N, CA and C of each residue as an Amber inpcrd file, in Angstrom:
protein
   429
  46.1010000  39.3820000 -30.7580000  45.7280000  37.9800000 -31.3560000
  47.0460000  37.3090000 -32.5360000  47.5280000  36.1240000 -32.8440000
  48.6880000  35.6890000 -32.8920000  49.2220000  35.5820000 -34.8770000
  47.8860000  36.2000000 -34.6030000  48.4120000  36.4780000 -37.2170000
  47.5260000  35.2900000 -37.6610000  47.5300000  33.9540000 -36.7680000
  47.4950000  32.7400000 -37.7350000  45.8980000  33.1310000 -38.7370000
  45.4850000  33.1920000 -39.1600000  44.3050000  33.5280000 -40.4010000
  43.5020000  31.5860000 -40.6880000  42.5610000  31.8000000 -40.2310000
  41.7550000  30.9360000 -40.5460000  41.1240000  30.2820000 -41.9430000
  41.2150000  29.3730000 -42.3060000  40.6940000  28.9490000 -43.4500000
  39.7230000  29.6850000 -44.7790000  39.8060000  29.2110000 -45.3160000
  38.3620000  29.5850000 -45.8500000  36.7070000  28.2500000 -45.5940000
  38.0200000  27.0350000 -45.3920000  36.8300000  25.3330000 -45.1760000
  37.4260000  25.6850000 -43.8970000  38.4750000  25.8630000 -42.6250000
  37.4860000  26.1510000 -41.5720000  36.5050000  27.2420000 -40.9160000
  36.9310000  28.3110000 -41.8110000  35.6580000  28.7490000 -41.7540000
  33.9630000  28.5590000 -42.3290000  33.9720000  27.7410000 -42.7180000
  32.7510000  26.9350000 -43.8950000  32.4060000  26.0450000 -43.1870000
  33.6110000  25.1060000 -42.6970000  33.4230000  24.3120000 -41.5310000
  32.5770000  24.2330000 -39.9200000  32.8280000  25.4450000 -39.7180000
  32.6630000  26.3150000 -37.8970000  31.0190000  26.8830000 -38.8570000
  30.3430000  27.0860000 -39.6100000  29.2970000  28.1390000 -39.8950000
  28.1720000  26.4400000 -40.2270000  28.5790000  26.0300000 -41.0060000
  27.4240000  24.5990000 -41.3170000  27.0720000  24.1830000 -39.9790000
  28.6400000  23.7390000 -38.8120000  27.8620000  23.1840000 -37.3230000
  27.6940000  23.6520000 -36.9620000  27.4300000  24.8930000 -36.7750000
  26.7060000  25.8180000 -35.8670000  25.7350000  26.2590000 -36.4720000
  24.3590000  26.2620000 -37.8350000  23.6890000  25.6070000 -38.2670000
  23.1470000  24.7120000 -37.7770000  23.5340000  23.9000000 -38.2680000
  23.1620000  21.9320000 -37.4730000  22.8260000  22.3760000 -36.5890000
  23.9720000  23.1220000 -34.9150000  23.1650000  22.5460000 -34.0560000
  22.0390000  23.5800000 -33.9470000  21.9730000  25.1330000 -34.7770000
  20.2670000  26.0390000 -34.4760000  19.4680000  24.7680000 -34.9140000
  19.6390000  24.1020000 -36.0700000  18.3700000  23.2720000 -36.5050000
  17.5940000  22.0900000 -35.1740000  18.8210000  21.2310000 -34.9420000
  18.7370000  20.8030000 -34.2780000  18.0360000  20.9290000 -32.9780000
  18.6130000  22.2050000 -32.7520000  18.0030000  23.2130000 -30.6340000
  16.7030000  23.1560000 -30.8590000  16.3790000  23.9460000 -32.9090000
  15.1260000  24.3710000 -32.8300000  14.0170000  23.4960000 -33.4060000
  14.5470000  21.9790000 -33.2230000  13.9570000  20.9650000 -33.4980000
  13.3990000  19.9470000 -31.8810000  14.0090000  19.6510000 -31.0240000
  14.1970000  18.9050000 -29.9720000  13.3890000  20.0930000 -28.8990000
  13.9030000  21.3330000 -28.7810000  13.1040000  21.9280000 -27.6950000
  11.8310000  21.7670000 -27.9790000  10.9800000  22.1230000 -29.3890000
   9.7940000  22.1660000 -29.2680000   9.2450000  20.8700000 -29.2850000
   9.9210000  19.5590000 -29.3210000   9.6450000  17.8530000 -28.9750000
   9.5300000  17.7730000 -27.6260000  10.5590000  18.4790000 -26.9270000
  10.6070000  18.1810000 -25.9370000   9.0350000  18.7090000 -24.5390000
   8.9020000  20.3450000 -25.1350000   8.2970000  20.8430000 -24.2680000
   6.9910000  19.7750000 -24.3950000   6.4030000  19.3710000 -25.7670000
   5.4380000  18.6550000 -26.0800000   5.8570000  17.4710000 -25.0890000
   6.5010000  17.0470000 -25.1500000   6.5430000  15.7390000 -24.0480000
   6.9370000  15.3860000 -22.5220000   7.1650000  17.0220000 -22.1960000
   7.4600000  16.8510000 -21.1660000   6.4540000  17.3200000 -20.1460000
   5.9180000  15.9690000 -18.9470000   4.7990000  15.4780000 -18.2630000
   4.1010000  17.4300000 -18.3470000   3.1800000  17.8310000 -18.4530000
   1.7800000  18.8010000 -17.6480000   1.6190000  19.5140000 -16.4880000
   1.7630000  18.1870000 -15.6310000   0.9560000  18.4220000 -14.1600000
   2.4110000  17.6160000 -13.5480000   2.1430000  19.3140000 -13.4140000
   4.6180000  19.1220000 -11.9440000   3.2920000  19.0500000 -11.2840000
   2.5080000  19.7010000 -10.6170000   2.7260000  19.8160000  -9.0800000
   1.5700000  18.1920000  -8.4470000   1.7460000  18.6520000  -7.6550000
   1.2520000  18.3280000  -6.6130000  -0.7970000  18.1170000  -6.0040000
  -1.3050000  17.3970000  -6.0340000  -2.7230000  17.9660000  -6.0400000
  -2.8870000  19.1330000  -4.5600000  -3.9800000  19.2580000  -5.1050000
  -4.5930000  20.6830000  -3.8450000  -5.6710000  20.1010000  -2.9720000
  -5.2860000  20.7510000  -1.9370000  -6.1920000  20.2140000  -0.5210000
  -7.3190000  20.5180000  -0.3420000  -7.7430000  21.7840000  -1.7020000
  -9.0550000  22.4480000  -0.9980000 -10.0650000  21.9400000  -2.4470000
 -10.6980000  22.7300000  -1.8690000 -11.8000000  22.5390000  -2.6570000
 -12.3530000  24.3730000  -4.0920000 -12.0490000  24.3560000  -5.3400000
 -11.7010000  25.5970000  -5.9420000 -13.0870000  25.0650000  -7.1220000
 -13.8810000  26.1600000  -6.8990000 -15.2350000  26.8830000  -7.2250000
 -14.3020000  26.6010000  -8.8100000 -15.7350000  26.7850000  -9.6520000
 -15.1590000  25.8590000 -11.6000000 -16.5800000  27.1530000 -11.9100000
 -17.1350000  26.7600000 -11.2230000 -18.5830000  27.7760000 -12.4860000
 -20.1850000  27.3240000 -11.0880000 -21.5780000  27.8760000 -12.2880000
 -21.8620000  27.5760000 -12.0710000 -23.1160000  26.4250000 -12.4080000
 -24.2770000  25.5850000 -11.5170000 -24.7600000  24.0390000 -12.1390000
 -25.7270000  25.0210000 -13.2220000 -26.1530000  26.3420000 -12.7010000
 -27.1520000  26.3490000 -14.1220000 -26.5250000  26.7480000 -15.6010000
 -24.7670000  26.4580000 -15.7250000 -23.7890000  27.2280000 -16.3370000
 -24.0530000  26.3410000 -17.3680000 -23.8400000  24.9000000 -16.9980000
 -23.9880000  23.4160000 -17.8320000 -25.0730000  23.0170000 -18.2160000
 -25.7080000  22.4360000 -19.5340000 -26.5490000  21.4170000 -18.7980000
 -25.5670000  20.6350000 -18.5220000 -27.4510000  19.2140000 -18.8660000
 -27.4270000  17.7900000 -19.1070000 -26.6830000  16.9430000 -20.1020000
 -25.3180000  15.9760000 -20.3700000 -24.4180000  15.9520000 -21.3600000
 -23.8620000  17.7410000 -21.8630000 -23.6170000  19.0020000 -21.2990000
 -22.4340000  19.4400000 -21.5990000 -21.2240000  19.2030000 -21.0780000
 -20.7510000  20.1690000 -21.5550000 -19.4640000  20.1130000 -20.4100000
 -18.9110000  21.9090000 -20.3660000 -17.8730000  21.4070000 -19.9690000
 -16.9650000  23.1780000 -19.7130000 -15.4570000  23.0940000 -19.2580000
 -14.4980000  23.4320000 -20.0080000 -13.3980000  23.8030000 -19.5980000
 -13.3320000  24.4170000 -18.7400000 -12.1670000  25.1380000 -17.8800000
 -11.4240000  25.2050000 -16.4910000  -9.8090000  25.2230000 -16.4960000
  -9.2810000  26.3310000 -16.1390000  -8.5380000  25.7140000 -15.7370000
  -7.9320000  26.5540000 -14.5890000  -7.4080000  25.2080000 -13.1560000
  -7.3440000  25.3810000 -12.4800000  -6.0450000  24.6630000 -11.2100000
  -5.6020000  25.7790000 -10.8640000  -4.2640000  25.8670000 -10.1600000
  -3.3400000  24.6550000 -11.1120000  -3.4420000  25.8670000 -12.2080000
  -3.0460000  25.5280000 -13.2990000  -2.3850000  23.4290000 -14.3440000
  -3.6940000  23.5140000 -13.7410000  -4.2660000  22.2500000 -14.7220000
  -5.4200000  22.3080000 -15.0390000  -5.5620000  21.7150000 -16.6460000
  -6.8390000  21.5970000 -17.6260000  -7.6980000  20.8620000 -16.5970000
  -9.0590000  21.2160000 -16.8030000 -10.0590000  20.0040000 -15.7060000
 -11.2880000  20.0430000 -16.9840000 -11.3140000  18.9530000 -17.2070000
 -13.2220000  18.6450000 -17.8740000 -14.3570000  18.9150000 -16.9290000
 -14.8790000  18.9140000 -17.1450000 -16.1390000  19.2010000 -16.2590000
 -17.2570000  18.9710000 -16.9560000 -17.9950000  17.9220000 -17.1980000
 -19.3600000  17.0090000 -17.6550000 -20.1900000  16.5950000 -16.6570000
 -21.4830000  17.1150000 -17.4500000 -22.7150000  17.0980000 -16.2310000
 -23.4330000  16.2250000 -17.1900000 -23.7670000  14.7420000 -16.5830000
 -24.6110000  13.7210000 -16.9580000 -25.9040000  13.7120000 -16.1720000
 -25.9860000  12.9130000 -16.6490000 -27.6250000  13.1210000 -15.2820000
 -28.3600000  12.8510000 -14.4650000 -26.8460000  12.2050000 -13.4150000
 -27.1700000  11.9630000 -12.1170000 -25.5220000  12.7390000 -11.6330000
 -25.5460000  13.5420000 -12.2900000 -24.7830000  14.5200000 -11.5950000
 -22.9970000  15.4270000 -12.4080000 -21.8940000  15.9530000 -12.2560000
 -20.7530000  16.0500000 -12.6890000 -19.6110000  15.5430000 -12.4220000
 -18.7260000  15.2770000 -13.2970000 -17.8410000  14.5470000 -13.4210000
 -16.4720000  15.4110000 -14.0140000 -15.9620000  15.7740000 -13.0670000
 -14.2330000  16.5590000 -13.3300000 -13.2710000  15.0670000 -13.8950000
 -11.9270000  15.5640000 -14.8870000 -11.4940000  14.8340000 -15.7500000
 -10.3580000  15.9490000 -14.9620000  -9.2970000  15.3730000 -15.3350000
  -7.8820000  16.4230000 -16.0880000  -8.4870000  16.2170000 -17.8540000
  -8.4360000  17.4270000 -17.8560000  -7.9050000  17.4540000 -19.7430000
  -6.7900000  17.4660000 -21.0930000  -6.1110000  17.0560000 -19.9170000
  -4.2530000  16.4900000 -21.2880000  -4.9080000  14.9360000 -20.6230000
  -4.4920000  14.5330000 -22.3140000  -4.7870000  13.2850000 -22.8120000
  -3.8990000  11.9990000 -21.9570000  -3.5410000  11.4890000 -21.9720000
  -3.0890000  10.1420000 -21.1870000  -1.7490000   9.6300000 -22.1530000
  -1.8130000  10.4160000 -23.5820000  -1.1470000   9.7960000 -24.2800000
   0.5670000  10.6140000 -24.7530000  -0.3480000  11.4020000 -25.5050000
   1.0930000  12.0780000 -25.3870000   0.2580000  13.7690000 -24.2670000
  -0.2240000  14.0410000 -23.9370000  -0.7940000  15.4320000 -23.6660000
  -1.7090000  16.7260000 -24.4420000  -2.0870000  15.3990000 -25.3360000
  -3.0780000  17.0230000 -25.6490000  -4.2100000  16.6920000 -25.4110000
  -5.0160000  18.4450000 -25.2160000  -6.1110000  18.3110000 -24.7170000
  -7.2120000  18.3380000 -25.7570000  -8.3230000  17.2910000 -24.5880000
  -9.7280000  16.8280000 -24.9430000 -10.4530000  18.0050000 -24.9620000
 -11.0390000  16.7270000 -26.2040000 -12.8470000  17.6460000 -26.1940000
 -13.6900000  16.3460000 -25.5480000 -14.7970000  17.2220000 -25.3880000
 -16.1210000  16.7840000 -24.8020000 -17.0910000  16.8880000 -26.2540000
 -17.7610000  15.0150000 -26.3320000 -18.6240000  15.2600000 -27.9490000
 -19.9350000  14.7500000 -27.0570000 -20.9420000  15.4630000 -26.2950000
 -22.5020000  15.0100000 -26.2180000 -22.8800000  14.3390000 -27.2150000
 -23.0290000  14.4650000 -27.9810000 -24.1670000  13.7590000 -28.6900000
 -23.8950000  12.0000000 -28.4580000 -22.6040000  12.0190000 -28.3220000
 -22.1810000  10.7330000 -28.2990000 -22.0900000  10.1530000 -27.0790000
 -21.7650000  11.0490000 -26.0080000 -21.4740000  11.4440000 -24.2210000
 -19.6530000   9.9100000 -24.2900000 -18.6000000  11.0770000 -25.4050000
 -17.1520000  10.6790000 -25.2580000 -16.5560000  11.5700000 -25.3740000
 -15.1720000  11.5050000 -24.9610000 -13.8030000  11.8180000 -24.4830000
 -13.2670000  12.2500000 -25.8440000 -12.7750000  12.7590000 -26.6240000
 -11.8880000  12.6850000 -28.0930000 -10.5750000  13.0310000 -27.3630000
  -9.7180000  12.5320000 -27.9430000  -8.8340000  13.0040000 -28.0850000
  -8.1320000  13.4810000 -29.6930000  -8.1800000  15.6360000 -30.0560000
  -8.2130000  15.6390000 -31.9440000  -6.3650000  14.7050000 -32.3420000
  -5.7400000  14.6640000 -31.1800000  -4.0820000  14.0130000 -32.1300000
  -4.0710000  13.0190000 -32.3240000  -4.3440000  11.6650000 -31.7070000
  -4.2480000  10.3300000 -32.2470000  -5.9150000   9.6910000 -31.8960000
  -6.6860000  10.0710000 -31.9950000  -8.0930000  10.1380000 -31.7030000
  -8.1400000   9.1150000 -31.4690000  -7.5890000   9.3810000 -29.5860000
  -7.9300000   8.3550000 -28.8290000  -9.6890000   8.6380000 -27.9480000
 -10.2100000   7.7890000 -27.5560000 -11.5160000   8.3850000 -27.1310000
 -11.9140000   7.4000000 -25.9640000 -12.5490000   8.1510000 -24.9090000
 -12.5470000   7.0340000 -23.2530000 -13.8980000   8.0640000 -23.7400000
 -14.8330000   7.0590000 -22.6600000 -16.1730000   6.9790000 -22.3270000
 -16.1270000   8.0650000 -21.6280000 -17.9670000   8.0510000 -21.0130000
 -18.1540000   9.1330000 -20.0700000 -17.6410000   8.7690000 -18.1990000
 -17.2200000   8.3280000 -18.7360000 -16.2960000   8.0100000 -16.8800000
 -14.8960000   8.1060000 -17.4110000 -14.5410000   8.6010000 -17.9380000
 -12.9830000   8.6100000 -18.2230000 -12.3270000   7.4600000 -18.5740000
 -12.7430000   6.0890000 -19.0990000 -12.3400000   4.9960000 -19.5210000
 -11.6390000   5.3520000 -20.9370000 -10.8080000   4.5170000 -21.2960000
 -10.3230000   4.5870000 -22.9030000 -10.7560000   3.5620000 -23.1000000
 -11.4040000   4.0110000 -24.0850000 -12.6300000   3.8450000 -25.3490000
 -11.8810000   2.6720000 -26.0790000 -10.9150000   3.6330000 -27.9540000
 -10.0270000   2.8310000 -28.4620000  -9.1820000   4.0490000 -28.5120000
  -7.7900000   3.6530000 -29.3800000  -7.0480000   4.1650000 -29.0930000
  -5.5320000   4.3590000 -28.3870000  -4.8730000   4.7900000 -28.1600000
  -3.1670000   4.8770000 -28.3250000  -3.1790000   5.1070000 -26.0510000
  -3.8500000   5.9850000 -26.0060000  -4.0730000   6.3180000 -24.6870000
  -3.4140000   5.2810000 -23.4820000  -2.5320000   5.1280000 -22.8260000
  -2.3330000   3.4520000 -22.4500000  -2.8680000   3.1010000 -20.4300000
  -3.5870000   4.5560000 -20.9450000  -4.6900000   4.8930000 -19.0280000
  -6.2270000   5.5010000 -19.4150000  -6.3950000   5.2100000 -18.9080000
  -8.2780000   6.6130000 -17.6590000  -7.5330000   8.0490000 -17.7410000
  -8.2470000   8.6730000 -17.6920000  -8.5970000   9.9400000 -17.3360000
  -8.5310000   9.9840000 -15.6390000  -7.6290000  10.7970000 -15.8720000
  -7.3880000  11.1280000 -14.2930000  -8.4110000  11.8160000 -13.8260000
  -9.5700000  11.6260000 -12.3640000 -10.6630000  12.3790000 -12.1730000
 -10.2720000  12.9360000 -10.9230000 -11.1740000  14.3670000 -10.7890000
 -11.2440000  14.9000000  -9.3720000 -13.2070000  14.6490000  -9.1600000
 -13.4540000  14.9280000  -7.6630000 -13.8700000  15.3520000  -6.7820000
 -14.8000000  16.4330000  -7.1190000 -16.2690000  16.2560000  -6.9780000
 -17.5610000  17.3100000  -7.8050000 -17.7680000  16.9440000  -7.1160000
 -18.0500000  18.4320000  -6.1800000 -19.5930000  18.4040000  -5.0170000
 -19.9960000  20.0170000  -5.3470000 -21.7220000  19.8830000  -5.1640000
 -22.1490000  21.1280000  -5.6900000 -22.6810000  21.1450000  -4.7780000
 -22.4030000  22.9700000  -3.9130000 -23.1730000  23.0150000  -2.7070000
 -23.6240000  25.1310000  -3.1210000 -25.1600000  24.8870000  -2.9990000
 -25.9630000  25.4730000  -3.6340000 -25.7730000  26.4910000  -5.0460000
 -25.9220000  25.6440000  -5.3070000 -25.5280000  25.8960000  -6.7010000
 -24.3010000  26.3130000  -7.3100000 -23.1580000  26.1360000  -6.7880000
 -22.0070000  26.8810000  -7.1700000 -21.1900000  24.7640000  -7.2310000
 -19.9660000  24.5920000  -8.0720000 -19.7240000  23.2510000  -8.0640000
 -18.7010000  23.6100000  -8.1630000 -18.2690000  22.9250000  -7.2780000
 -16.4110000  23.0250000  -6.5710000 -15.4980000  21.1600000  -6.7860000
 -14.8390000  21.7850000  -7.4250000 -13.9740000  20.6260000  -7.3860000
 -12.7400000  20.3110000  -6.6560000 -11.6820000  19.2750000  -5.8840000
 -10.6880000  19.5060000  -5.3430000 -10.2190000  18.6840000  -6.2490000
  -8.9020000  19.3210000  -6.7190000  -7.5060000  18.3030000  -7.7320000
  -6.6440000  17.2510000  -6.4020000
């Protein structure tokens, strides 16, 4: 070491700059992870079983994780529908309201109809949907 001493003013300056940098990182890391695209993988080429037909009543729903993606499975009188459970606005997990037959985003009051189309709120586009097949009472979804 060259024997040069650091002044108190320089030391406090270094501490303040380090604290400011740590605070900024603490704010930015969660914000960036929240805004980062949730579905980074491409589509799967095969059907995956997600449940049994008798598990979900008419106008009922079930959430499942399939190939790393959150899926909302809804049973309508004419069959099953599968949507991404990730809101197209900022990536919040949506909820099914069986009484109103709507999909709700709890973060910013976005509302989608039973077909996944935007009814009101800030979502810029409809929810992505997936093909559903029922074979021998088992429900299969293709991502």
